[in-house]
C-alpha positions as CSV (number, residue, x, y, z in Angstrom):
1,M,60.3,231.6,17.4
2,Y,58.1,233.2,14.7
3,S,58.6,235.6,11.9
4,F,56.3,238.4,10.7
5,V,56.7,240.9,7.8
6,T,55.5,244.5,8.2
7,Y,55.9,247.7,6.3
8,H,56.7,251.3,7.1
9,N,56.3,254.3,4.9
10,S,56.1,258.1,5.1
11,E,52.4,257.9,5.9
12,S,53.1,255.9,9.1
13,E,52.4,257.6,12.4
14,L,55.9,256.9,13.8
15,F,59.3,257.6,12.2
16,L,61.1,254.4,11.2
17,D,63.5,254.5,14.2
18,Q,60.6,255.1,16.6
19,Y,58.7,252.1,15.1
20,I,61.8,249.9,15.5
21,Q,62.2,251.0,19.1
22,L,58.5,250.2,19.7
23,I,59.0,246.7,18.2
24,N,62.1,246.1,20.3
25,G,60.1,247.2,23.4
26,F,58.0,244.1,23.0
27,D,61.1,241.8,23.0
28,L,60.8,241.4,19.2
29,E,63.8,241.8,17.0
30,V,64.0,243.3,13.5
31,V,66.2,240.8,11.7
32,E,66.0,242.3,8.2
33,Q,65.2,245.7,6.8
34,S,65.0,246.7,3.2
35,Y,63.8,249.8,1.3
36,D,61.8,249.6,-1.8
37,V,62.1,252.8,-3.9
38,K,59.2,251.9,-6.2
39,Y,56.7,251.8,-3.3
40,D,58.6,254.3,-1.0
41,E,58.4,251.8,1.9
42,T,60.6,249.9,4.2
43,T,60.0,246.2,4.7
44,L,60.8,244.9,8.2
45,V,61.1,241.2,9.0
46,I,60.5,240.7,12.8
47,H,61.3,237.6,14.9
48,G,59.9,236.8,18.3
49,T,57.6,234.6,20.4
50,K,54.0,234.2,19.7
51,E,53.2,235.8,23.0
52,N,55.3,238.9,22.3
53,F,53.7,239.3,18.9
54,E,50.3,239.1,20.5
55,R,51.2,241.8,23.0
56,F,52.6,243.9,20.1
57,F,49.4,243.5,18.0
58,M,47.2,244.4,20.9
59,D,49.1,247.6,21.7
60,D,47.5,250.8,20.3
61,E,50.7,252.3,19.0
62,G,51.8,249.0,17.4
63,S,48.4,248.5,15.8
64,L,48.7,247.3,12.3
65,S,45.1,248.0,11.5
66,L,44.3,244.4,11.2
67,D,42.5,241.7,13.2
68,I,44.7,240.2,15.9
69,D,43.7,236.7,15.1
70,E,44.5,237.3,11.4
71,A,47.9,238.8,12.3
72,L,48.7,235.8,14.5
73,D,47.7,233.5,11.6
74,E,50.4,235.3,9.5
75,L,53.2,234.4,11.8
76,V,55.6,232.0,10.2
77,P,57.6,229.5,12.4
78,V,61.3,230.1,12.2
79,V,63.5,227.0,11.7
80,M,66.7,227.6,13.5
81,S,69.7,225.7,12.1
82,A,72.3,224.2,14.4
């Protein structure tokens, strides 16, 4: 299981709920969502497998305008507590 942080704002192509649906469509889960008034953006913390993140990063609609290898390098392993 890995974690990735992404951001959504009013300039994003999709509405927030559409973006979350897109994320969920790749078997990824938004586990945290917070809004920053100062930057007018929503921070999304996403959990999922490396393979599902790779599929998400390669998708045109889910494109984060960054290199796929760089995005995969930003994945942080999630330590699950028992």
